[in-house]
N, C-alpha and C positions, 0 to 999 in steps of 0.2 A: 700805491705802495711807497712807502718811505725809503730811499736809498742812499746809501754813503757815498763817499767819494769813490771814484773809478780808481783802481780795478777791485778795492776790498769790497765794495757793496757786490759786484759782479761774482766775487769768490764765494760769496756768503750765498750762491745759489747753487752751490755744487749737486744738491740735491733735486733741484727744481725741475719742472717740466718745460719742453719748448714753450709752451703757452705762456708759462709764468716769466720764462726769461725774456720773451718777446713783450709781454706787458712792463716788464721792468726797463727794456731798452727804449720803448714807444715813451715812457715816462722821463726819461734821462735826456740830457745832454751830449752822449757821449756819440762819438763817431764811429762809422762803421768801420774805419781803419783801426782805431783803436782796440774794438771788440774783437776784430778777426786777428790781429796779433795776438792780443791775450788767449784767445781760443787756442791758437797753435802751440801755446805752452802748456795746455791741461790735459789731463787723462783722457784717453779715448772716448769713453761714456760721456762726458762732460762736454767735450769738444764738440762731438757730434749733435748735442743740443741746442749748443749755442748756434752752430751752423744752421740748424733747423729752424732757429729763431730767426736767424737774419733774413732768410730766404723768404720769409713771410712779407718783408717791406717790398711795395710795389716798386715798379720801374717809372720813371716819369721823363718826361722831354726836358723838365727844368729839375733835375734830381735835388731832393733835399734830404738830409739824415735824419735819424732820430731826433725827437725835440725839436724840428724844424730848423736846424742849423744848416748852412750852405756846404754841403758835402758832395762835391761833383763826382767824387768817385763812387757814390752807392751803387751804381749799376755794377761796376767791375766788382766791388768787393761781393756783392750778392751773387755773381756769377761763381767768383772762386768759392765762395762757401756753399752753394749747390753742387759743384764739382767735387768738392772735399767730401761733403755727405753722401754723395753717390757713390764714390770710391769707398767710403765706410761699409754701405751697405754691399759692396762688391767684394770685400775683403771677407763680409760675414756670410758671404753665398747667398745673399736675398737680392736677386736681380732684379724682381717686380718691384721691390722698394727703390733699387737704385735707380730703374726707369721712371718711376714716379716722380721722383726728385729732377731728374735729367733732362727728360724729354721736353718739358717746357722751355727749356733752354738751347735745344737742338738747333736753332735756327744761328745759334753763334759758333758753330763748329769750327767755321772758316776763320774766326778770330781767335778762338783759342784752341789750338791743337789737342792738350790734354782732354777736353770735353769731348773731342772726337774718339779719342783712345778708350775713356772710360764708358762711351757708350757702346762702342765696338764690344768692350769685355762683358759688359752687361749682356748685350743681345747674345753672345757668344754663350753666355751661361744659360739662357734661355733656350738655346738649340736653333737660335733664328740666324743662320749663317748669311743670309743675303743681306739683312740688315747690318749685322756685324761688318761685312764687306764693304758694305755702302759707305759706314762709318769710317772704317780704315781709308777708303780711298780719298777720303777729304785731307789726310796727311799727306798722301802722296799729290794730290792736285794742288797743293799750296808750298811744295817743295820741303815737307817736313818727313821723306821717307826713312829718314836716320830716326825719326821717332821710336821706330820700332824695337831699337836697342835698348830703350830706356823703359819699357814696360816692366814691372815688376814679376815676380814668379808667379803670383796668382793671376794676374792678367795674361801671361802667356800660356798658362796650362789651359785657361778657359778658352783663349782664342784659338788656339793650335789644336784644340779638339774638333775644330770644324775643317775639313779638308780645304774648302774655297780660302778660308782665312791663312792658312797653311800655306797653300800655293801662293798667295799673295805675298806674304813674308818671305818665302823662297826667294821670289822674283827681286824683292829690295836687296836681299841680302846678295844674291848673286852680280847684282849691278853696283852694289857699293861697298860691299866689305868680304875682304880675305877671310881665311879660316883664322880665327884668334885674331885677328887685326881690328884696326879701327875703322869705324864707318866714315867713308870718304865718298861724298857724292860729286864727284869730278863735274858731271853733267850739269847738275844744278848749280854748282859754283861758277862754272864758266858761264853759264846763262845768267846769272845774278850780277856779274860783274861786267860792267862796260867796257868794250875794247880800249877805251882811253883812259881807263882807271889807272891810275899811277901804280898803286900797290898789286895790280892783277898777277903780273909775272912773278913776283916774289911770292905771294900766297899759293898760287899753283904749283910752284916749286916744292913750297912746305906742304902742301898735300900731298905731293907725291912721295916726299919722304915718309911721312906720317903713314901712308899705304903699306910700307915695309917694315912697319914697327909692330910689336905686340901690344894689343889695347892695354892701356894704362901703363904702359912704361914711360911715359912722358906727362902723366895725369889721364883722368878720364874725361874724355870729351869726344865729341864727332864734328866732322867738317862738313858742311855743305850750305848751300844757298837757301834762304826762308823766304817764306811770304810775308805779308804784312804781320807787324807785331800785334799782339792781341790787344795791348793798350793804346794803340794808336788807330785802330779799325773805325770806321763809320758809327759803329753801335756805342762806341764809347766816348767818354770824356776825353779831351784832349784833340780831338778830331777836329779839323777845320776843312769844309769841304772846297774852297778855293786854295787853300795852302796846307794839305795833309802833311802831319808830322813824319810818316813813315818816308817822305822822300828826303829825309834828312838821315837815312840809316841804310846800311848793307850789312845785314847779318850773315856770319858765315861759321860761326862756333858755336855749337850747342853743349851745355853742361848736362850732367844725369838727372837734374831736376826740372828740367826745362827752361832755365834761362840762357840766354844768348850774348856773345861778344857780337858787336857790330862795330862797323867804321861808322865815325857821327860826321857830319857835314852842318855846321852851325850857319853857315851862310847860303848866298845863291848859287855857288860854284864851290866845287870840290877842291880841297888843298890838295898839293902834291903828296904829302904824307898826313893823312887825317888820323885823329886820334881813335882811341878804341875804347867804347864804353861798354858797360855791363846793361843790358835790359832785363831785368829780374823778371821770373814768371809770376811772382806775387807783387808786383809793384814796387819793386826796390831797384835803384838806378846809381852808378857812381862811373865815374871815368878810371878805367884800368890800366892804360899806357898811352904814352903821347903819340905813338906811331906804331906800325905793325911792327918794325924791328925792335923797338921796345919791347913790345909783348912777346915776341919770340925768346927774346933775351931774358925776361921775366921767365917766361914757361921753364927755360933751361936752369934757372936757380931758383925755381920753386918760389916766385915773389910775386904773382899775380893777385893774391889776395883771396883766392878762390880754394877753397879745401879740396876739391874735386881734381884739381891740378896741382896744388902744393903739397899734399900729403906725401909723408915720408913714410917707408916701408920698414917694418921690424925686421931685425936680421933672420929670424925664422921663419918668415913668410916666404913662401915660393913664387916670387914676383921678380919678374926681370926688370931691372932699371936701364932705360936707354937713353937717359939724360947726357951720357957723355958721348953718345953718337949725335945728341943734337946739337951740342956745344962744338964737335968737330964739325959738324955741317954748318953752322954758323962762322966758323974760322975760315972753313975753305971757300964759303961765298963772301967773305969779307962783310958781314952783317955789323953794322954799326948803327947805333940810334941817331938819327939828325936831330939837331935843335929844333924844337917845337916853334911854331910862329906865335906870335900875340892872338889868342882866341877867347871867348867868353868862358866862364865857369860854367860847367855842365850842367848842376842841378839848379842854380839861378835861371840859366837860360829855359832849363824845363817848366820851372815855375812861372816865367814870364808866358808861358803858352799853356798855362793851366794845369799842368801834371805836377804832382808831389810825390816824392819818392817815400815809401812806406818805411 
């Protein structure tokens, strides 16, 4: 099949079957990254067909992308595509199709919490409460109890139809969320922050403030300690058994689409005021703030660069804005951003360790 330059050639396959798209990808030199990003911008049906083609590429110990190019992210992109395709079938209320796509990847639930959530939703739609609860418990086991607040309406409706799932959600909300308030997992935060960690006291004080505010009033996020970031787990590119990348990060804030903010340690010992970075849910990474104080100030001024946090409310929206409360709290606690030390640039640091931002 003769193809033109990406993405125009792929765009010509709008009416193609997953088989035809797979053959086109196999004959091309396009990376899985490029194809996945392209698919995200397409109409739902075409996007699903691209994902169905992507998941046909097998995993390998030494992964290579379509056309034989060395694309070490292929396993990660394949998992993202499978998860997105499974969710497509969940929305279509086709749980059998969703499970057909998701079950082969079930072993990666601990690496990718959204996979556990989607498996739970698919099992819930079939009425299998036991397997739905088992999938949901993966979230709790790795410290993602706050993921319950990020499920969409279709997921919630399917999951909560099962009394066992509903009871599990009720337990999470009882321990982590006040009525109409933010999800704040204080216990998991305390567990994930070493006693000697310099920003610990400031972050826990901020978490206590957030628990008193209406959800969304200083942005849409949740606070909790998290487990191993999916991109840095042992099943994925970037993992080094002797020096695993996750030891360089402490996650503490989650956005609605699954990305997290984390403290970043580029060296062997933690700085007194470590930088804050974005670990994107789909492989995007960037420096967010020079330190925790810088981040809190940026949240108060809507300058984090993340829409979930920075969005402004329309005058006719019935939405409480508590940024004045946060600004008063910052003033009361005399919060000022210290000058950052010399440290390597984040993306080149990742690239040196085999991780590329999408």
